[in-house]
C-alpha positions as CSV (number, residue, x, y, z in Angstrom):
1,M,-24.6,-21.0,-21.1
2,N,-24.4,-24.7,-22.0
3,E,-23.2,-23.8,-25.5
4,L,-20.3,-21.8,-24.0
5,L,-19.3,-24.5,-21.5
6,D,-19.2,-27.1,-24.4
7,M,-17.0,-24.4,-26.2
8,L,-14.6,-24.3,-23.3
9,S,-14.6,-28.0,-22.8
10,D,-13.5,-28.3,-26.3
11,L,-10.5,-26.2,-25.5
12,H,-9.6,-28.0,-22.3
13,E,-11.7,-31.0,-21.3
14,D,-9.8,-31.7,-18.1
15,V,-10.9,-28.3,-16.5
16,D,-14.2,-27.8,-14.3
17,F,-15.5,-24.5,-16.1
18,E,-18.6,-24.6,-14.0
19,S,-16.6,-23.9,-10.7
20,C,-13.2,-22.5,-11.9
21,D,-12.9,-18.9,-11.5
22,T,-9.2,-18.5,-12.2
23,L,-8.9,-19.3,-16.0
24,I,-6.6,-16.5,-16.9
25,D,-4.9,-16.1,-13.4
26,D,-3.9,-19.7,-13.4
27,G,-3.0,-19.7,-17.2
28,I,-5.6,-22.2,-17.9
29,L,-6.6,-20.1,-21.0
30,D,-3.9,-18.7,-23.0
31,S,-4.1,-16.1,-25.8
32,F,-4.7,-18.6,-28.5
33,D,-7.6,-20.1,-26.3
34,I,-8.9,-16.6,-26.0
35,V,-8.6,-15.8,-29.7
36,T,-10.3,-19.2,-30.6
37,L,-13.2,-18.5,-28.1
38,I,-13.8,-15.0,-29.2
39,T,-14.3,-16.4,-32.8
40,Q,-16.5,-19.1,-31.7
41,I,-18.5,-16.6,-29.5
42,K,-19.0,-14.5,-32.7
43,D,-20.1,-17.6,-34.7
44,E,-22.4,-19.1,-32.1
45,F,-24.0,-16.0,-30.4
46,D,-23.5,-13.2,-33.3
47,V,-21.5,-11.1,-30.6
48,T,-18.4,-9.1,-31.3
49,I,-16.2,-8.8,-28.4
50,P,-14.4,-5.5,-28.7
51,A,-10.7,-5.1,-27.9
52,D,-11.3,-3.2,-24.7
53,E,-13.4,-6.0,-23.4
54,I,-10.6,-8.4,-23.7
55,V,-9.5,-8.1,-20.1
56,P,-8.7,-10.9,-17.5
57,E,-11.9,-10.0,-15.4
58,N,-14.2,-10.9,-18.6
59,F,-12.4,-14.4,-19.0
60,N,-11.5,-15.5,-15.6
61,S,-14.7,-17.9,-15.4
62,A,-17.4,-19.2,-17.5
63,E,-19.8,-17.1,-15.5
64,A,-17.9,-14.0,-16.4
65,I,-17.7,-14.9,-20.0
66,W,-21.4,-15.6,-20.1
67,N,-22.1,-12.2,-18.5
68,L,-19.9,-10.6,-21.0
69,I,-21.7,-12.2,-23.8
70,R,-25.2,-11.2,-22.3
71,R,-24.3,-7.7,-21.9
72,L,-22.7,-7.2,-25.3
73,D,-25.7,-8.9,-26.8
74,E,-28.1,-6.2,-25.1
75,E,-26.0,-3.4,-26.6
């Protein structure tokens, strides 16, 4: 999880990613951020995020993203 928090902080250092749960809803993460994050997740965790998983619910918080990574890693 710390690696993910570091990735998110690199995108927006002024956001408290540990408590924010409206990253998509509030426009904190935009489409470019999501593409960047997906690429970094692939590189760091060797997890490919399929297009059907790229939905707001999976990216609204660091916890949601982490749960997505863990779930996809188990498949």
